[in-house]
ZAMIDO-994858 format. One record per residue (C-alpha): residue number from 1; x, y, z. Coordinates in steps of 0.02 Angstrom, whole numbers, plus 50000, padded with zeros to 5 digits. Layout:
<recs>
pos, c1, c2, c3
NUM, X, Y, Z
...
</recs>
This chain:
<recs>
pos, c1, c2, c3
1, 52318, 55076, 54470
2, 52246, 54954, 54596
3, 52160, 54997, 54760
4, 52304, 54929, 54866
5, 52462, 54977, 54774
6, 52630, 55040, 54838
7, 52769, 55106, 54729
8, 52958, 55099, 54742
9, 52970, 55262, 54838
10, 52865, 55197, 54982
11, 52930, 55019, 54980
12, 53113, 55068, 54992
13, 53078, 55191, 55135
14, 53075, 55078, 55288
15, 52994, 55213, 55395
16, 52844, 55200, 55278
17, 52846, 55015, 55232
18, 52887, 54928, 55397
19, 52730, 54989, 55488
20, 52621, 54915, 55351
21, 52577, 54732, 55374
22, 52486, 54598, 55275
23, 52382, 54455, 55344
24, 52321, 54296, 55260
25, 52227, 54155, 55347
26, 52153, 53986, 55303
27, 51997, 53986, 55417
28, 52072, 53843, 55517
29, 52170, 53950, 55639
30, 52332, 53961, 55539
31, 52397, 54120, 55460
32, 52536, 54210, 55370
33, 52579, 54385, 55431
34, 52725, 54500, 55400
35, 52763, 54675, 55334
36, 52743, 54723, 55153
37, 52933, 54713, 55131
38, 52937, 54538, 55210
39, 53036, 54595, 55362
40, 52960, 54523, 55521
41, 52936, 54655, 55656
42, 52833, 54551, 55780
43, 52862, 54384, 55864
44, 52690, 54341, 55795
45, 52749, 54363, 55616
46, 52789, 54215, 55505
47, 52765, 54134, 55336
48, 52678, 53983, 55414
49, 52600, 54004, 55586
50, 52484, 53864, 55641
51, 52394, 53793, 55793
52, 52472, 53638, 55870
53, 52329, 53569, 55977
54, 52429, 53429, 56057
55, 52549, 53559, 56131
56, 52434, 53700, 56188
57, 52298, 53821, 56134
58, 52418, 53943, 56051
59, 52481, 53968, 55874
60, 52659, 53919, 55832
61, 52782, 53991, 55706
62, 52856, 53849, 55603
63, 52928, 53943, 55454
64, 52976, 54120, 55503
65, 53035, 54183, 55334
66, 53112, 54133, 55168
67, 53259, 54231, 55099
68, 53273, 54232, 54909
69, 53435, 54263, 54814
70, 53450, 54299, 54628
71, 53611, 54231, 54553
72, 53681, 54285, 54384
73, 53859, 54264, 54320
74, 53910, 54209, 54496
75, 53849, 54372, 54572
76, 53723, 54353, 54714
77, 53584, 54478, 54753
78, 53493, 54436, 54915
79, 53313, 54495, 54921
80, 53287, 54459, 55107
81, 53274, 54584, 55249
82, 53301, 54563, 55437
83, 53334, 54683, 55579
84, 53483, 54651, 55693
85, 53557, 54737, 55845
86, 53602, 54920, 55828
87, 53461, 54958, 55706
88, 53558, 54862, 55574
89, 53458, 54793, 55428
90, 53527, 54653, 55321
91, 53533, 54601, 55180
92, 53432, 54755, 55126
93, 53334, 54666, 54991
94, 53200, 54801, 54998
95, 53311, 54914, 54892
96, 53272, 54801, 54742
97, 53083, 54817, 54761
98, 53000, 54914, 54622
99, 52817, 54883, 54657
100, 52698, 54799, 54780
101, 52515, 54761, 54743
102, 52392, 54678, 54860
103, 52226, 54693, 54769
104, 52218, 54512, 54715
105, 52361, 54421, 54802
106, 52515, 54500, 54883
107, 52632, 54527, 54735
108, 52806, 54604, 54743
109, 52909, 54654, 54591
110, 53099, 54653, 54612
111, 53223, 54724, 54488
112, 53405, 54671, 54498
113, 53502, 54739, 54350
114, 53422, 54658, 54199
115, 53321, 54535, 54304
116, 53139, 54571, 54344
117, 53062, 54446, 54464
118, 52882, 54438, 54527
119, 52840, 54354, 54693
120, 52659, 54310, 54736
121, 52591, 54226, 54893
122, 52431, 54132, 54934
123, 52379, 54043, 55093
124, 52285, 53883, 55053
125, 52105, 53873, 55113
126, 52072, 53747, 55252
127, 52250, 53679, 55244
128, 52406, 53731, 55337
129, 52506, 53776, 55183
130, 52577, 53932, 55104
131, 52620, 53940, 54919
132, 52741, 54067, 54845
133, 52755, 54084, 54657
134, 52908, 54163, 54577
135, 52897, 54218, 54395
136, 53049, 54278, 54299
137, 52981, 54422, 54194
138, 53146, 54481, 54121
139, 53322, 54408, 54110
140, 53462, 54424, 53983
141, 53570, 54280, 54043
142, 53556, 54115, 54140
143, 53477, 54143, 54311
144, 53470, 54042, 54472
145, 53360, 54066, 54624
146, 53417, 54019, 54798
147, 53294, 53996, 54943
148, 53353, 53998, 55123
149, 53215, 53950, 55251
150, 53221, 54024, 55427
151, 53145, 53900, 55550
152, 53075, 53942, 55722
153, 52964, 53799, 55787
154, 52902, 53897, 55939
155, 52746, 53975, 56013
156, 52697, 54148, 55953
157, 52717, 54205, 56134
158, 52895, 54143, 56153
159, 53064, 54156, 56068
160, 53190, 54028, 56010
161, 53378, 54034, 56036
162, 53521, 53923, 55988
163, 53512, 53765, 56093
164, 53572, 53586, 56101
165, 53398, 53509, 56105
166, 53344, 53559, 55930
167, 53346, 53426, 55795
168, 53448, 53507, 55657
169, 53429, 53364, 55534
170, 53317, 53344, 55382
171, 53252, 53212, 55263
172, 53237, 53224, 55076
173, 53065, 53212, 54996
174, 53002, 53243, 54819
175, 53084, 53405, 54759
176, 53117, 53461, 54937
177, 53149, 53419, 55118
178, 53055, 53394, 55282
179, 53114, 53446, 55454
180, 53051, 53448, 55633
181, 53155, 53537, 55764
182, 53065, 53481, 55923
183, 52962, 53336, 55985
184, 52775, 53366, 55982
185, 52780, 53476, 55827
186, 52720, 53422, 55656
187, 52847, 53399, 55519
188, 52873, 53547, 55403
189, 52874, 53498, 55219
190, 52961, 53620, 55101
191, 52950, 53580, 54916
192, 52965, 53660, 54745
193, 52868, 53613, 54589
194, 53032, 53586, 54496
195, 53184, 53478, 54524
196, 53312, 53573, 54627
197, 53466, 53549, 54735
198, 53463, 53565, 54924
199, 53629, 53605, 55008
200, 53640, 53565, 55192
201, 53725, 53714, 55275
202, 53658, 53725, 55455
203, 53675, 53893, 55541
204, 53591, 53991, 55680
205, 53558, 54171, 55631
206, 53576, 54259, 55797
207, 53504, 54419, 55867
208, 53360, 54448, 55747
209, 53256, 54589, 55821
210, 53071, 54630, 55816
211, 53044, 54817, 55827
212, 52858, 54808, 55869
213, 52895, 54701, 56022
214, 53030, 54823, 56076
215, 52906, 54965, 56054
216, 52781, 54873, 56164
217, 52907, 54848, 56305
218, 52937, 54661, 56279
219, 53092, 54556, 56245
220, 53124, 54575, 56060
221, 53263, 54465, 55993
222, 53288, 54282, 55948
223, 53395, 54161, 55849
224, 53325, 54071, 55697
225, 53390, 53910, 55622
226, 53429, 53894, 55437
227, 53461, 53711, 55386
228, 53531, 53755, 55215
229, 53466, 53818, 55049
230, 53379, 53765, 54889
231, 53447, 53812, 54719
232, 53350, 53802, 54557
233, 53372, 53865, 54378
234, 53236, 53978, 54310
235, 53208, 54039, 54132
236, 53126, 54197, 54069
237, 52937, 54178, 54076
238, 52949, 54027, 54191
239, 52860, 54014, 54359
240, 52922, 53915, 54508
241, 52810, 53876, 54657
242, 52877, 53852, 54833
243, 52766, 53761, 54958
244, 52779, 53753, 55147
245, 52653, 53644, 55240
246, 52632, 53507, 55368
247, 52602, 53370, 55241
248, 52689, 53316, 55082
249, 52610, 53364, 54918
250, 52640, 53300, 54743
251, 52759, 53431, 54674
252, 52686, 53427, 54498
253, 52519, 53484, 54572
254, 52588, 53642, 54652
255, 52565, 53756, 54502
256, 52383, 53703, 54480
257, 52353, 53716, 54668
258, 52420, 53893, 54664
259, 52309, 53940, 54516
260, 52153, 53871, 54601
261, 52189, 53963, 54762
262, 52233, 54126, 54676
263, 52076, 54120, 54569
264, 51967, 54094, 54723
265, 52001, 54268, 54792
266, 51886, 54418, 54798
267, 51989, 54567, 54738
268, 52021, 54700, 54870
269, 51971, 54836, 54748
270, 51857, 54939, 54861
271, 51827, 54982, 55043
272, 51686, 54856, 55052
273, 51784, 54715, 54970
274, 51933, 54745, 55085
275, 51819, 54729, 55237
276, 51731, 54578, 55164
277, 51896, 54488, 55137
278, 51949, 54537, 55312
279, 51785, 54471, 55383
280, 51821, 54299, 55311
281, 51989, 54294, 55399
282, 51912, 54288, 55573
283, 51819, 54125, 55541
284, 51902, 53976, 55625
285, 51833, 53804, 55584
286, 51899, 53660, 55686
287, 51825, 53489, 55650
288, 51636, 53518, 55665
289, 51650, 53678, 55768
290, 51646, 53854, 55699
291, 51722, 53999, 55795
292, 51755, 54183, 55768
293, 51927, 54242, 55821
294, 51926, 54411, 55908
295, 52076, 54473, 55809
296, 52249, 54442, 55741
297, 52382, 54399, 55779
298, 52358, 54354, 55963
299, 52172, 54343, 56005
300, 52070, 54186, 56028
301, 51880, 54165, 56019
302, 51804, 54274, 56155
303, 51618, 54259, 56187
304, 51576, 54444, 56192
305, 51676, 54481, 56035
306, 51595, 54332, 55950
307, 51417, 54393, 55974
308, 51453, 54577, 55939
309, 51547, 54539, 55779
310, 51445, 54392, 55713
311, 51306, 54492, 55626
312, 51428, 54608, 55539
313, 51545, 54470, 55484
314, 51406, 54364, 55411
315, 51234, 54444, 55389
316, 51305, 54607, 55324
317, 51389, 54517, 55179
318, 51238, 54405, 55146
319, 51313, 54249, 55223
320, 51167, 54191, 55328
321, 51226, 54010, 55321
322, 51390, 54062, 55403
323, 51293, 54147, 55543
324, 51191, 53990, 55572
325, 51343, 53877, 55565
326, 51435, 53983, 55694
327, 51281, 53988, 55805
328, 51277, 53797, 55808
329, 51438, 53800, 55905
330, 51393, 53955, 56005
331, 51224, 53889, 56063
332, 51302, 53727, 56122
333, 51427, 53828, 56223
334, 51286, 53937, 56293
335, 51183, 53786, 56345
336, 51335, 53707, 56425
337, 51359, 53865, 56526
338, 51176, 53882, 56574
339, 51167, 53700, 56626
340, 51333, 53710, 56718
341, 51401, 53571, 56608
342, 51579, 53537, 56558
343, 51636, 53672, 56440
344, 51712, 53583, 56291
345, 51707, 53728, 56170
346, 51847, 53852, 56140
347, 51740, 54006, 56173
348, 51817, 54101, 56317
349, 51738, 54218, 56446
350, 51562, 54149, 56422
351, 51523, 54188, 56604
352, 51546, 54376, 56588
353, 51379, 54454, 56637
354, 51342, 54546, 56474
355, 51383, 54400, 56357
356, 51213, 54313, 56355
357, 51128, 54480, 56322
358, 51244, 54513, 56175
359, 51196, 54340, 56110
360, 51014, 54395, 56107
361, 51063, 54556, 56019
362, 51152, 54452, 55885
363, 50997, 54345, 55861
364, 50894, 54504, 55849
365, 51001, 54556, 55700
366, 50969, 54385, 55624
367, 50782, 54413, 55644
368, 50794, 54580, 55554
369, 50889, 54499, 55411
370, 50772, 54350, 55396
371, 50612, 54363, 55499
372, 50555, 54351, 55679
373, 50465, 54192, 55633
374, 50623, 54109, 55567
375, 50723, 54173, 55715
376, 50597, 54099, 55837
377, 50594, 53934, 55744
378, 50782, 53914, 55754
379, 50827, 54005, 55914
380, 50667, 54038, 56011
381, 50704, 53906, 56142
382, 50882, 53973, 56162
383, 50824, 54153, 56190
384, 50689, 54097, 56312
385, 50814, 53990, 56407
386, 50933, 54138, 56422
387, 50797, 54254, 56485
388, 50734, 54126, 56610
389, 50912, 54090, 56667
390, 50932, 54273, 56713
391, 50756, 54296, 56783
392, 50780, 54145, 56897
393, 50943, 54223, 56959
394, 51050, 54076, 56907
395, 51188, 54184, 56834
396, 51329, 54198, 56959
397, 51352, 54385, 56930
398, 51184, 54455, 56871
399, 51062, 54500, 57008
400, 50888, 54568, 56973
401, 50839, 54698, 57101
402, 50666, 54754, 57148
403, 50680, 54902, 57030
404, 50696, 54781, 56882
405, 50877, 54825, 56843
406, 51023, 54705, 56836
407, 51161, 54726, 56964
408, 51337, 54662, 56932
409, 51489, 54651, 57044
410, 51640, 54717, 56949
411, 51756, 54774, 57087
412, 51874, 54626, 57084
413, 51861, 54567, 56903
414, 51817, 54660, 56742
415, 51639, 54621, 56689
416, 51618, 54720, 56526
417, 51714, 54755, 56366
418, 51816, 54882, 56466
419, 51918, 54739, 56534
420, 52098, 54796, 56559
421, 52185, 54747, 56721
422, 52345, 54791, 56812
423, 52411, 54670, 56943
424, 52249, 54572, 56926
425, 52138, 54720, 56970
426, 52020, 54809, 56849
427, 52086, 54976, 56787
428, 51905, 55032, 56775
429, 51807, 54940, 56912
430, 51635, 54963, 56835
431, 51516, 54889, 56961
432, 51333, 54898, 57016
433, 51205, 54953, 56888
434, 51306, 54963, 56726
435, 51227, 55067, 56589
436, 51251, 54955, 56436
437, 51209, 54795, 56529
438, 51041, 54868, 56578
439, 51015, 54940, 56403
440, 51047, 54764, 56336
441, 50928, 54692, 56466
442, 50785, 54809, 56419
443, 50814, 54776, 56233
444, 50820, 54587, 56261
445, 50660, 54585, 56364
446, 50562, 54684, 56234
447, 50630, 54588, 56085
448, 50601, 54415, 56158
449, 50427, 54471, 56215
450, 50383, 54527, 56039
451, 50448, 54367, 55960
452, 50349, 54258, 56081
453, 50192, 54362, 56057
454, 50203, 54340, 55868
455, 50212, 54153, 55895
456, 50060, 54153, 56009
457, 50139, 54142, 56181
458, 50050, 54294, 56253
459, 50074, 54244, 56435
460, 50264, 54240, 56428
461, 50267, 54396, 56319
462, 50163, 54491, 56447
463, 50278, 54436, 56588
464, 50430, 54499, 56494
465, 50344, 54663, 56450
466, 50304, 54688, 56634
467, 50487, 54664, 56680
468, 50538, 54782, 56540
469, 50417, 54918, 56596
470, 50485, 54914, 56773
471, 50665, 54911, 56712
472, 50633, 55053, 56589
473, 50565, 55172, 56721
474, 50708, 55131, 56839
475, 50836, 55149, 56699
476, 50790, 55330, 56665
477, 50782, 55369, 56851
478, 50949, 55286, 56889
479, 51060, 55335, 56742
480, 50998, 55500, 56670
481, 51076, 55652, 56750
482, 51034, 55838, 56746
483, 51159, 55868, 56605
484, 51061, 55755, 56488
485, 51185, 55612, 56471
486, 51191, 55443, 56558
487, 51298, 55393, 56706
488, 51417, 55253, 56661
489, 51376, 55149, 56815
490, 51291, 55173, 56983
491, 51330, 55076, 57140
492, 51238, 55138, 57293
493, 51301, 55315, 57323
494, 51440, 55292, 57196
495, 51394, 55371, 57029
496, 51519, 55376, 56885
497, 51495, 55543, 56795
498, 51631, 55507, 56668
499, 51576, 55538, 56489
500, 51600, 55367, 56410
501, 51530, 55288, 56252
502, 51429, 55151, 56338
503, 51275, 55261, 56343
504, 51264, 55261, 56152
505, 51196, 55083, 56150
506, 51036, 55146, 56230
507, 51008, 55256, 56077
508, 51063, 55126, 55950
509, 50960, 54976, 56007
510, 50790, 54940, 55932
511, 50708, 54951, 56103
512, 50757, 55090, 56222
513, 50685, 55161, 56384
514, 50731, 55337, 56325
515, 50614, 55450, 56227
516, 50672, 55537, 56069
517, 50724, 55699, 56157
518, 50825, 55603, 56285
519, 50908, 55500, 56149
520, 50957, 55657, 56056
521, 51038, 55730, 56211
522, 51144, 55574, 56231
523, 51191, 55574, 56047
524, 51238, 55758, 56054
525, 51361, 55739, 56197
526, 51440, 55584, 56119
527, 51459, 55683, 55957
528, 51533, 55831, 56048
529, 51656, 55743, 56163
530, 51690, 55567, 56098
531, 51675, 55566, 55908
532, 51837, 55561, 55807
533, 51877, 55521, 55624
534, 51929, 55344, 55675
535, 51792, 55297, 55797
536, 51727, 55338, 55969
537, 51837, 55382, 56117
538, 51824, 55272, 56270
539, 51830, 55426, 56382
540, 51801, 55611, 56355
541, 51953, 55728, 56359
542, 51854, 55829, 56486
543, 51840, 55682, 56607
544, 51966, 55642, 56743
545, 52097, 55512, 56697
546, 52097, 55547, 56510
547, 52247, 55453, 56439
548, 52234, 55447, 56249
549, 52400, 55371, 56193
550, 52414, 55181, 56191
551, 52604, 55173, 56205
552, 52741, 55116, 56324
553, 52757, 54961, 56431
554, 52617, 54834, 56453
555, 52564, 54919, 56616
556, 52565, 55092, 56538
557, 52460, 55028, 56394
558, 52339, 54939, 56510
559, 52307, 55102, 56601
560, 52272, 55189, 56436
561, 52171, 55048, 56355
562, 51999, 55120, 56395
563, 52044, 55293, 56457
564, 52028, 55392, 56297
565, 52084, 55275, 56159
566, 51973, 55267, 56005
567, 51875, 55110, 55956
568, 51805, 55095, 55778
569, 51675, 54962, 55824
570, 51584, 55089, 55934
571, 51563, 55196, 55778
572, 51443, 55064, 55711
573, 51324, 55089, 55857
574, 51350, 55277, 55853
575, 51304, 55286, 55669
576, 51153, 55174, 55697
577, 51099, 55292, 55836
578, 51129, 55443, 55724
579, 51020, 55371, 55586
580, 50883, 55331, 55713
581, 50876, 55514, 55761
582, 50907, 55599, 55593
583, 50850, 55462, 55471
584, 50877, 55507, 55287
585, 50947, 55678, 55329
586, 51090, 55594, 55423
587, 51151, 55488, 55277
588, 51277, 55612, 55207
589, 51353, 55638, 55380
590, 51377, 55451, 55406
591, 51447, 55425, 55231
592, 51571, 55567, 55251
593, 51629, 55500, 55418
594, 51670, 55329, 55347
595, 51805, 55410, 55240
596, 51918, 55420, 55393
597, 51915, 55231, 55406
598, 51932, 55199, 55221
599, 52098, 55290, 55231
600, 52157, 55151, 55348
601, 52149, 55021, 55210
602, 52324, 55073, 55157
603, 52398, 55075, 55332
604, 52431, 54955, 55476
605, 52366, 54787, 55417
606, 52321, 54839, 55241
607, 52142, 54800, 55194
608, 52085, 54786, 55375
609, 52062, 54888, 55535
610, 52174, 54884, 55689
611, 52112, 54858, 55866
612, 52111, 55040, 55921
613, 52182, 55213, 55890
614, 52259, 55348, 55998
615, 52128, 55470, 56061
616, 52216, 55627, 55998
617, 52276, 55676, 55823
618, 52351, 55602, 55719
619, 52250, 55454, 55788
620, 52385, 55324, 55762
621, 52327, 55143, 55747
622, 52378, 55028, 55889
623, 52356, 54853, 55960
624, 52309, 54700, 55859
625, 52333, 54725, 55672
626, 52158, 54662, 55627
627, 52009, 54665, 55747
628, 51845, 54573, 55716
629, 51723, 54691, 55802
630, 51792, 54841, 55706
631, 51777, 54758, 55537
632, 51605, 54687, 55581
633, 51526, 54849, 55640
634, 51584, 54950, 55491
635, 51515, 54815, 55376
636, 51351, 54820, 55472
637, 51339, 55008, 55447
638, 51378, 54992, 55262
639, 51235, 54867, 55249
640, 51120, 54984, 55345
641, 51168, 55127, 55229
642, 51127, 55020, 55078
643, 50952, 54990, 55148
644, 50925, 55176, 55172
645, 50987, 55212, 54996
646, 50885, 55073, 54917
</recs>
């Protein structure tokens, strides 16, 4: 039995199988995502979803799905599955599924009478192409396969409907056809590795519904165009490979291409290997630039998410070269921002006030994995430039006050990771002295001071230490309250007493203005009020405004986004803080707590972690199906645990 295996009972029960999704990417921005029964439930789902840079900065669904039909003795058995109006599913191909395994590649076993057919999918690395291999395992009479492609040619944020503008034609190519429905899109090449017949039978399939979009309060139906169908004979023991891509390929190479791609896969046979595979999916390499996507299926590269997730996605799986390659792009974007130059890099929200400090934190993790000397040699100038940029008050929304703390205006625009808005206004207007920004500031000052001192620059190191000493005293005076935890933000006479997770960073960071007793008090209240089996709550149930369920319309979900929902990435910092306080005696607690997240490998996007969870039991997964910071921070804690256990 494999690690990610689902039997007939689960697969044929749509209440169990439809919520489970699979994701495959090619590290170039393209992806394949659907449910484990191949029924699309989101507008973001598709067999081939790719960026089209000449149109916009979004992904686009070219090939939505591919319906397979098994034909024997003139009888047709359709293996496809779509949802239509009135909760009507057709053609109910899931009832033929006998087994689904996702340890190596997604593999589905169908049984239709005496026919046993295996379907396996791989997404080609660094090429916008999906390959699907069909192998006839059992058959007692001549068998045909029919393939009916459902075309969309639209942005992941839009829908398509029957229209008079679409180009419904096609052209024949080697063992297949090519089609392009709208101007500006690349041609879609669909081929098989074996001679076949294509029958032109153009039809719009109307009213296909996406239940996840309906659940989220959006429009949820569209029409998809089917130009016709392929038919091909298949013999027992034979494999046929279907290819969909944006360039033509020699059909006789498809079988070998599939074998190469399938072999180059790390089996998802453990919690660690699932997360490692998931970590690779967030890498996005475009020309000479290297980005980290914040999540799938709708996130782009966001600066804060990039720097928080980068150490976990690279250093924690011993891929230092990937860290350095990503930083080449990131440091150019940072320097562009610091120098107020044209921003030509697709890293968004670089100007948020905590971003540069998170960049230093990421480099600090690099120093711990390599050495301070190596870190200074590669990134010393960058860290010094960031610190000087802030010290000289050049950042548009970071102001150093006489007390040494950083002040930020967050009343009109979100300035931290708690960034939800309604009608353009922050749901949580965190403003003034913000606890994690100043924890990051103290940590950055001390770390950069130590690195410079080791390299002989004692003058600059002493200056930074002086700033840190002043900021540290003010931090304790400003944020610590009589109950032993930290205020979330302070702005003049306004003090936010809400119990939120942002105070945990002060315990987790290598350099902290708190003493051990003060750290333990913070850790204790986070443990008592915010810790759950799936991560850390964004707000305590005892605090005003607690809203733990991320459900309803977009507005309802925006109000709940950081008001009690659970975030797994915060668990990484919590566990790091826990180990700082309890050291070896805390190992068993941390290891036991990870079990709650390992259980998620078989749910949501299997083999990965969703964006967030509801704040109350049963802690249902919500939001994006795969989220970079969550995967990264759990990997970072697994690496930290391995060092303790070494």
